[in-house]
N, C-alpha and C positions, 0 to 999 in steps of 0.2 A: 504494500500500500504506500502510495506516495505521500510524503510529509510535505507540508507547505510552510512557508515563512509568513509571519504576521498573523493577524487574527483570522480564524477559520470562519468563513461565512456560509459555505455550501458543502453538500455531501452527495455522492452517488452511492446508492446502496441496492442490495438484492432483496426483494420482497417476494417470496414464494416463486422464484424463478423469473421475476420481472425486474428490470432495471429502472429505478426511479431516482429522481433528483429533487432537492429541495433546500431551503434555507435553514441552517442550524440555529435553533433558538436557545438551546442549552445543551450541555454535555456533562454527563456523569461518568463514573468509572466504567460502567458496563452498558450504558445506553445513551441515546441522544433523543432530544425532542426536535423534530424536523417539520417545517411547514412546506407543503407541496405547492406547486404552481396554482392548484385549484383553491388554495386557502385552507385545505384540510390539514390538521396537525396530527402527526403520527409519532409513536414511540418506536425507535429503531434500536435493535441490539447492536452493540459496538462491533460484534463479530461480523455483522452483515454489511458494514460500511466498507466500500471498496476504494473510494477516492474521497479526499477532502481537498477543497480548493476555495480560493477567494475570488478568482476570476478565470474565465469569463462567466457570464450569467449561465445558470443551468440550462435554460432553453437553447442558448447559443452553442453551448458545449455539445449538447445532444444532437442538435441539427448538423453540426460539423462532423461529429462522429458517425452519424447515420449516412452522411454523404461519402465519407472516406471508407467506411467498412467494406462496401462491395468491391473496392479497388484492391483489397488484400487478396492475393492469389493463394487459394487454399493449398494447392499442391506445393507451391513454394514455401508457404508458411509451415506446412507439414515437414518439409525437408529441413527448414531452419530449426524446428522445435527440438529440444533435447529429448533424449530417450526417457529421462526420469520426469517426475511430476514437476510442473512449472506454473508460474503465475502469469496472468495476462500482461502485466507490465514487463515481465522478462521477455515475452515474445515480441512485444512492441519495440523494445530496445534492440533486439536482434534483427527485426525485420526493417525497421525504419532507421533509427539512429539512437545513439546513447548520449545523453538521456532522451527518451521519447517524450514528446509533448503530451499535455493532458488530452488533447483531441485524439492523438495517435493511440494513447493507452485506452481511451474509451472505445475507439474504433476496433482495436484488437479484442477488447472484451465482447463487443457485440458480435464480431465475426466468429470468434471461438464458440460463443454460446449457440449460434445458429447452424453450426456444422458438427453435430454429434457423431456423424459417420467418420470425420477426421479426428476429432478430439472429444474424449469423454470427460465429464466433470469429475474432479477429484476433491472438491470442496468449494467453499465460497471463493470464486475468482481463481481457482486452481484447476489445472487440466493435465491430461496425459494423452499423448497421441496414440491413435489406434494402430495395432500391428498392420503390416503391409498387406497380408493376405485378407484380413478382415476388411480393410479399407477397399480393396479391389472388389470384394463381394458386394459391399455396400454401394459402391459407385455403379456396379453393373445393375444392381436392383433399381437404383435411382434412374438410370438411363432407360431401363425397361419400363418403368412406371411412366416416364415421359413419353415413350413411344406408344404405350397403351392409351394414355390420355389423348395423344395426338390422333390415334385411331378412333377413339370415342368421339372426338370433336368432328372428325371427317365423316363418320357414319351419321352423326346427328345432323350435320349439314345436308347430307344426301337425303335423309328422311324429310327434313324441313322443305327441301326443294321438290319433293314428290317422287323420290326414287328410293327403293328399298335395297340396301346392300345384301348380298347373298348370305353372308354369315348370320344376319338378323333374320332373314327369311327361313333359314334352316332351324333357327331356335325359336320360331314364332310362338308355338304353343307353350314352351317352357317359359318364355318371357312373360306371356300373358297370364298363365295360370299357376305355374309352380316355379317362380323365378329364383335364380341365384343372384341376389342383389349386389354381389361383388363382381359379377360378370360384366365385361365391357359392353356386350350386346345389350344387356338390360340397362346399363347406365346411359348408353346412347339414346335409347328410346325415351327414358325419363328426361334426359336433357332436351331432346327435340320436342317432346310433349310440352315442356315448360316454355320453350322458346316460341312455339307456334300456338300455345294456348288451346291445344286440342287434346281430347282424351286419347290415351294410348291406342285403343282399338280404332278410333276414327283416324288417327294419324297413320297407322299401319294400313288401313284400308285405302286411304288417299295415296299412300306411297306404293300401292300395288302389291303389297305382301299377301293380300287375300284376294285371289282371282276367282275363286269358286266358292260360293256360300255353302253349298252342300258339303264339299270336301272340308271346309273349315269346321263344320259341326262334327262330321264323321271323324276327322283326324284328331280333333280335340278329345272326343270320347275315347278313341284308341290310346291317345297319349295318357289319359288319366286312368283308364281301366285295363288296357291291354298294351302296355308299353313294349312288349316283346312280340306283338302281333297276335293274330287270331288263329294261327295254325296250331295243330296238335302234334305232339311227339308220336312216333310210330308205336301204336298200341294195338295189341291183339285182344279181341273180346273173348273172354273165357266162356266155354260152353256151360250150360247147366248140367252139373254132374249127376244129379239125382234122377232116378227113373220115376217119372211122374205119371200118375193115373190120367187117363183120357176122360175129360168131362163129357157127359151125355147131353150136350147142348149144341145149338147152332147160334153163335154169337155174331154181332155186327157192331161196328163202330160208327160214330157220327162226328165228323170233323170238317174243316174247311179244305178246299182242294190243295192249298199250299202246305198243309200239315204233313210232315214226315215223321214226327215223333208221336206215333199213335199210342197213347198211354192207356186208353180205356175202351171197353166194349161192353155190350149189354146182351142179355138173353132172357127169354121168357118161357116158362114151362107150366103145364097144367091148366091151360085155358079151358074153361067149361067144366072143370072138375070140382069147383068150389074152393079150392086152394091153389093159388098161383104163386110160383116162385120166380122172383126177379134175381137174375144173376148179374153182378157187377164185377167185371173181369179187368184187372189192372196188370199191365206189363210188369214183369218181375225181374228186372236186372239185379235186384238184391240177392237173388238165388245164386248168381255167379260172381258178381263183383263183391269183393270183400273189403271191409274197412281197412284203410292203410295201404291198399294195393295201388299200383300206378294209375289205374283208371280212376279210383276213388280220389287220389290226390288231385287229378285234373278237375274232376267234378267239384271237389271242395274248394278249389281255387276259383272256379268260375261261378259256382253256386246257382246259376240259373241260365236258361237260354235268354238271349237278348233279341227282342223283336223290333222291327222298324219296317216301314213300307218298302216293299221290294227286296228285302234282305233280312237275314237273321244270323246271329252268332250262337251256335248251339252249345249247350253245356257239355255234351259228349260228342266224340268224333262220329261222323256219319256211319262208318262201318260198325261201330259199337251200337249205335241207335238201331241200325237195320238188323242186328242180331237179335234184339229183344222187342222191337216194335210189333204191334198187333196187326200186321199186314194180312189181308185176306188171302186165302188159298191153302190154308192148312192149320194144324194145331200149333199153338204158341204157348210157351210157359207163362203162367199167370198166377197172381194171387187173387182168389175169387171170394166174394161175399155173396151168400145166398140168403135172401130175405123172403120168407113165405107169408103171404097175405090172405086173409079171408076175401074171396073173390067178390062177395056181395058188398061189404062195407069197407073193405081195404084196411081192416085192422091187422096190425102186424102180429103174427102168431109166434114166429121163432126166426132165428138166424144162425148161420154158422159160416166159418171161413175155411177155405181149402187152398192147398197148393197143388196145381194140376196143369195139364196141357188142355188148352181150350181151342176147339175148332173155330176159326174166324171165317165166316162165309162172305161177308160184305163189308166194304168200307164206304159208308154213305157220306156224301159231301153236301154240306149246307147250301153252298152257293148254287149247286145244281138241282137241289130238291126242295128248297124252302117254298118256292112258288107252287109246287105240285102238292106237297104234303101239308094241307091246310087243316085248321081246326074243324071245319065243316066236314071234310072228307073223313076225318078220324072219328067224329061223333055221330054222323048220320050215315047209316049203311047205304042209303039211296043216293048219296052225294057222289059227284065225280071229282077226281083230282083237280087241283087248281091249274094244272098244266099236264101235258102228256107224260105218262109215267111208265117205264119199262115193266113188263110183266113180273120180273123177278122182285121188283120192289113192291108191286101191287100185292104180291103174295105175303109180304110182311105186314099187311094192313091190320090183321088181328093183334099181333104183338105190339105194333106202334099205337093202336087205339088203346090198348090196356095201359101202356106206358104213359100215354098222354093223360088218361083218366087218373092214374096214380099220381102223376106229377101235379095235376090241379089240386088233388086232395092233400098231398104233402105240403104244397105251397100254402093252402088255406090253414092247415094246422100250424105251420110255422108262424104265419101272420097272427094267429090267435095268441101265440106265445109272445110275439113281438108287441102285441097290443095295438097294432095298426097295420094296414096293408102296405106292401111295397109299392111305391109310386114311380116306377121307372117307365116314363111315357115316351121318352125320346129314343130314336133308333141308334143302333151302333153304326158307325161309319166304316166303310171299307175303302182301302186305297189300292189301286192297280196302276202300275207304271208301264207305259207302252214305249217301245223303242229302246229297251235296255240292251246294251252291248256288253256281253259277259255276265258274270254272276252278281255283280254289284252295280247299284245305280251310280251315275256320275252327276246327277243334279239337274240335267237338262231334259230328262224324259218327260213325256206327256203324262200327266196324272189324271186318272179318272176316279172320282170320289162317289161311291155308292152307299147304299144303306141296307141294313139288315135289321128287321124289327126285333127288338129285345122281347123275349117271351114267345117267339115263334115256336110252334109245337116241337120241332126237333131240338131246338135250343133248350126249351123248358124241361123236356123229359130227361135230357142228359144232365142238366143242372141239378134237378132234384135227386137224381140217382147219385151224383157225386156228393151232394150234401148228406145223403143217407150213409154213404160209405165213409166219408170223413168224420162224421159224428159217431157212427157205430164203432169204427175202429179206434177212434179217440177214446171212447168209453171202455173198449176192450183193454187198451193199454193201462188206463187208470185202474180198472178192476183187477188187473194182473200185477199191479205194483211195478210196472215197467215204465220208465220215463219216456216221454215223447215230446215233440215240438208242437205246441198248440197256438192257435190264434183266438183271442178273446176280446170281448167288448163289454164293459161293465154295464152300460146303459145306452139308450138312444138319445140321451141329452146332448145338446149342442156342445161341441168341443171334446166329447169323449171319443178317443181314437181307438182303433183296433191295435192290440198289442200282441207281441209274440213272447212266449215263455214256455216253461217246462211243466206248468201246472194245468190240469184239466179244469178250466173255468168256463162259465157261460159265455156265449157269443150272442149278445142282445140283437145285433144287426141281422143275424141270420135266424135267430129264434131257436137255438139248440143248446143243450146242456154243456157240450164241449165240442171242439172242432179242431181236428188235426189234419193238416194237408197231407194226404197219402195217395192221391190218385194221379199224380203226374211225375213219377220217379225218373222219367227220361229227360225232363226239362226243368225240374226244381230239386235242389239238393235236400231241402227239408223233407220232401216226399220220399226220397231214397233212404234217408236216415230213418224215418218213421216206418218204412217198409221192412228194414232190417229188424226193427223192434217188434213189428206185428208178426213177422215170420217166426220170431222166437216164441211169441204167445201161441201161435197155431201149432208149432212143433212140440213145445215143452209144457204147455198148460200151466199147472200150479208152480212149476220150477222155472218159469220163463224169466223171472227177474235175475236168476243166476246165469242163465244162458244168453241173455240179450247183450249185444255189443256195448251198449251204453247203460251204465248203472245209475241209480238215483244220485243226484248231486254231482254228476260227472262234469268236471270243468270243461272237458272237450265239447260236450253237448251245449253248454252255455256259450262257448266260443263260436260254435256253429250258428247259434241263434243270432248272436250279435253281428257276425260277419254277413249272414244272409240278409238280415234286416237292412243293413247299410247298402249292400250291393243291389238288392231288389228295388229299393227306393231309387237308387241312382239309375238303374236300368229303366225303370218306369218313367223317370223324368226325361231320360234321353229319348225313349220312344215317343213320349208326348211332344217333345221338342221337334222331332223329325216329322211327326204328323202335322204339327203346326207349320213347319217349313213347307211341306207339300201342299197344305191348304193355302198358304200365301202364294205359292207358285200357281196353284189353280186359279186364284183371283187374277194373277198377272196373265196367265195363258188365255183366259177367257175374257179379258178386258173388263172385269166386273168393277164398277166404280160405286154402285149403290146396292144395298141389300136391306132386308127387313131383319129386325132383331128384337130381343126381349131384355128389358132391364132386369138385372139380377142383384146388383148391389151398387149403391153410390153412383159412380159414373161408368160402371162396367156393364156391358151388354153381351148377350150370347146370340150369335147368328142363328136364324131359324132353320136354315137348310145346310149348314156347314159346321164342322167341329171347330168353332172359333169363338173365343172370348177375348174382348178387347175394350179399350177405354174410349169414351166419346165425350165430346163437348155438347152441352145443351140438355143433359139429362137431369140437371139439378131439380130436385123437387118432384121428380116423377116417381110414382109408386113402383115398388118391386113387382115385376111381372108385366109392366106396361109394354105394349107393342109399339115399335117405332120404325120409321124409315131413316136409314143412315147413309150419309155420303162418306165414302172411305177416303182417307188421306194417303200419304206416301207410305209405301211398303218397304221395309228393311229386312231382307232375308238373313242378314248377319245377326242383328239383335233380335230377330223374330218379332218385330214390333209393327203394328199398324194401328192407326187411330182413326177416329171418325167424328162426324158432326151430325147431330140429330136434325133431320129435315122436317119431320112431322110425327105427331102422335097418331097412331092408327086405331087403337081401340082401348077399352078399359082393361085394368089389370085383373088377372084371374085370382081366385081365392087361394089356391095352393100352387106350389112349384114342385118340380121333380126333386126328390130328396138327395140327389147327387150334387145339387148345385154348390153346396158349401165346399165339398171336396174338390170339385172341378175348379172352383174359384182359387182355392189354395194352390192347386197344381198350376193353373194358368198364370198366376201372378208370380210363381217361382221360376218361370222360364225366362231367366235373364242371363246375360253373359257377364259373369262375375270375374272381372279382370283383377289380377293381383299386382298391378303396377301402381301401388298406393302412394308413391311419392309424386306422381303426376295428378295436373289438374284431375187318413187312409180308410178307404173301405176295402172290402175283399173283392171288388170288381177287378177282373184280370185286365192286364194291358196287352195281352197277346192279341194278334189279329183275330177278328171275329171268327170263332170256331166253336166247337163243343166245349171249349174251356169257358165255362159260364160264369155268371156273377158269383156263384158260390165257390167255384173251383179255382 
């Protein structure tokens, strides 16, 4: 520390790593009272004082030092510095002159303190130069950082100018949805978004990073849920090893034409005898696939088939599915539930479960038969089919008529338990893509949106059969002390959701004591797990709890429930998003600028003839259920948004609305693009394509 002659007026000191100057008011043995330029008075430890001086004024000294400091060549200073620890004044004397001026000493102090890669601190005003190898590493890192920053600036400039650099294009989904916030690509987007005052998604759109809206949604989904792609490893489907008895039935399935995973089939025996037996036959992959096997590992990872218009990602490889699917043409391994009813009043008399080979004679298809197999044809012997029907299907009329009568009765009984009827009045919408090249859509296909009435005879009879199976087998598991995966709903009160768990609890929405998904083991992992448990009950009876793969309070079972719930929700949201995409494309392809809609909540309306919920202006004060004419605004197929303006009120509001409205609202309002560039500006209704997978299944 430099000593001065005459009275000491000023001091330069270190305050928590910052260099400050001020006028000395008083000085004691271990401390000083100093008045800063701002007028603030501080107490400074004597050990922290680095320079005492009477002139020049502190502001003048620091201004001169700050101007001189950058002129000190750090490489040269490092060469001059001694190997041992030294003070800043010592370096100033060696670098400039001896003795160094106050300004030179202060400049050396500032330069040393801002170059920790050259000189590390060894105390107040004391330093030691870095070893040569450490210095070279530090300098290389600094140079690399400069280059990276230059690259960030260049990329940001390109983005702002409307062009997307290829490295950013390649990292698009990671940047938007799961960013590494230290990555230069991410930083470039953030910087450009701030400079242009655009949201990151809008910025990237404008820069041409997103050229195909469909591929944007599809690739985003793959990035989040199938980062390694949708292909399967080479897996061989094991055969069913057991010799199974042949069932004395002729069973048929009911699905949509696009269905390849045929999980369920039905049979009817004993018509006209006073007791009729309904057979519900479920594909039985659990007879061959074992927990922990390679195929099980794949199924547990995917958890469910993913559906979307024109495409699907199956839970199991196609070769495995084809091994166990209930395709017509011969006997198939199945887990069967036989329920015997009094033919007159349809009272359930008894039921039993069997593991067997079931002959499958027909695979009926909804889309081909719904117009022909009508309620009138099934209930009135004199009625004709609604459309021409092949003789082989006409021959099934007695069985179909019984199944439809049973379905209506079961539905009425469930509604009595629910306390109110089910009010699903709107149709299910179907999507067909024309002009597809290859196995997957590209987004520019022509979309045809059709309808299938919910509650059509074929739909209803399969729905009620699946409810019978899922509730009966759920109770079998509970009675046997074997854990299963259940869906429950405590009440029909608003906001009470369907939950998944391992306890057999009532499902108020369906109107049953318990409900365990068990009828789709080829496309839902929960059903495969429950099938393993049910098979243990059928084979082992009273000792099933010991033989079942999953025991009570099994942590693996709880892990499956949690993972499935999350995956199934994500898959459903994706399907709904893709259906919304194709609905918006339908509007564009047909040049639709106006449509009629129904007010469902606040400023939200539901289109009358399309599966579309959207916000409108001008609905303020309109009653829920009001019918309106709406002019559509701009359509954005990236954000999946379209808005509208109410043109006219068409009629009065109805007294009641479809009970799905609240769930539909929740899903519709969740279809947003949640971008994670934050530094810049359930019912049991299935989401599979309309098929025999019904509201209960």
